[in-house]
C-alpha positions in Angstrom: -66.6 -25.8 -8.6 -63.7 -25.6 -11.1 -65.2 -22.5 -12.6 -65.4 -20.8 -9.2 -61.9 -21.8 -8.3 -60.6 -20.5 -11.7 -62.4 -17.1 -11.2 -61.0 -16.9 -7.6 -57.4 -17.6 -8.8 -57.7 -15.2 -11.7 -59.1 -12.4 -9.4 -56.2 -12.9 -6.9 -53.7 -12.8 -9.7 -55.1 -9.6 -11.2 -55.2 -7.9 -7.8 -51.6 -8.9 -7.0 -50.5 -7.6 -10.4 -52.3 -4.3 -10.0 -50.8 -3.8 -6.5 -47.3 -4.5 -7.8 -47.8 -2.0 -10.7 -49.1 0.6 -8.2 -46.0 0.1 -6.0 -43.7 0.5 -9.0 -45.5 3.6 -10.1 -45.3 5.2 -6.6 -41.6 4.3 -6.4 -40.9 6.0 -9.7 -42.9 9.0 -8.7 -40.9 9.4 -5.5 -37.6 9.7 -7.4 -36.4 13.1 -8.5 -37.4 14.0 -12.0 -33.8 14.4 -13.2 -33.0 10.7 -12.7 -35.2 9.7 -15.6 -35.1 13.0 -17.5 -31.8 14.8 -16.8 -32.5 17.7 -19.2 -35.7 18.7 -17.4 -34.1 21.3 -15.2 -30.9 22.0 -17.2 -32.2 25.2 -18.9 -31.2 24.1 -22.4 -27.8 22.8 -21.4 -26.6 19.2 -21.9 -27.2 17.1 -18.8 -26.8 13.5 -17.7 -27.7 11.3 -14.8 -25.9 8.3 -13.6 -26.4 5.8 -10.8 -24.1 3.4 -9.0 -24.8 0.4 -6.7 -23.1 0.1 -3.3 -19.4 0.0 -4.0 -16.9 -2.2 -2.2 -14.5 0.7 -1.8 -17.0 2.8 0.0 -19.4 5.7 -0.6 -16.9 8.1 -2.1 -16.0 5.5 -4.8 -19.7 5.0 -5.3 -20.3 8.7 -5.8 -17.4 9.0 -8.2 -18.8 6.2 -10.3 -22.3 7.7 -10.4 -20.8 11.1 -11.5 -18.6 9.4 -14.1 -21.6 7.7 -15.6 -23.5 11.0 -15.7 -20.6 12.7 -17.5 -20.5 9.8 -20.0 -24.2 10.6 -20.8 -23.2 14.1 -21.7 -20.3 12.9 -23.8 -22.6 10.5 -25.6 -24.9 13.4 -26.5 -21.8 15.1 -27.9 -21.3 12.0 -30.1 -18.2 10.8 -28.2 -17.7 7.0 -28.6 -17.3 5.4 -25.3 -16.8 1.7 -24.5 -16.9 0.8 -20.9 -16.3 -2.6 -19.4 -16.6 -3.7 -15.8 -15.6 -7.1 -14.5 -16.6 -8.0 -11.0 -15.8 -11.2 -9.1 -17.2 -12.0 -5.7 -16.0 -15.0 -3.7 -17.5 -16.4 -0.5 -15.3 -18.9 1.4 -16.5 -20.0 4.7 -18.4 -16.8 5.3 -15.5 -14.6 4.3 -16.6 -12.5 1.3 -14.0 -11.0 -1.0 -14.6 -9.1 -4.2 -12.5 -7.7 -7.0 -13.4 -5.2 -9.7 -11.7 -4.2 -12.9 -12.9 -1.3 -15.0 -11.8 -0.2 -18.4 -13.0 2.6 -20.6 -12.1 3.4 -24.2 -13.1 6.9 -25.3 -12.6 8.2 -28.8 -12.5 12.0 -28.6 -11.3 14.8 -31.0 -10.8 18.2 -29.3 -13.5 17.8 -26.8 -13.5 19.0 -23.2 -16.5 18.6 -21.0 -16.8 21.1 -18.2 -19.6 20.2 -15.9 -21.1 20.8 -12.5 -22.7 18.2 -10.2 -26.1 19.7 -9.4 -27.5 17.1 -7.1 -26.7 13.7 -5.5 -29.6 11.4 -4.5 -29.4 8.3 -2.3 -32.1 5.7 -3.1 -33.7 3.5 -0.5 -31.8 0.5 -1.8 -28.4 2.2 -1.3 -27.8 3.2 -4.9 -26.4 6.7 -5.4 -27.5 8.8 -8.4 -25.8 12.0 -9.6 -27.2 14.8 -11.8 -24.5 16.6 -13.8 -25.0 19.6 -16.1 -22.6 21.0 -18.6 -21.2 24.4 -17.8 
């Protein structure tokens, strides 16, 4: 009896893990290729992708943050030193939610200008926005 129960539990566990893995694979396949591999359609140019979660200042701030992160990826490829810090505080008092955010970025650059073009913006099902940026 214990052996049958053990086999049944193990089978259920393996089927559940396989299903979860399949869902993750299908989810990754539905994303545009440039999110995980920004250089894939950049024709030899430097490229970067960046994503941003839902922003408390709205969709425009969310898009700007995603684009900024993509440009940072290009800068990193050019060996620019970037230190970015974000501090977020969310407070829920009697059902009233307030949040604050502080961002700081330290960039060490010597004679570097990055001219780039936003090639595509993608909205994920969970509300995240991703941006694909290619250097001009």
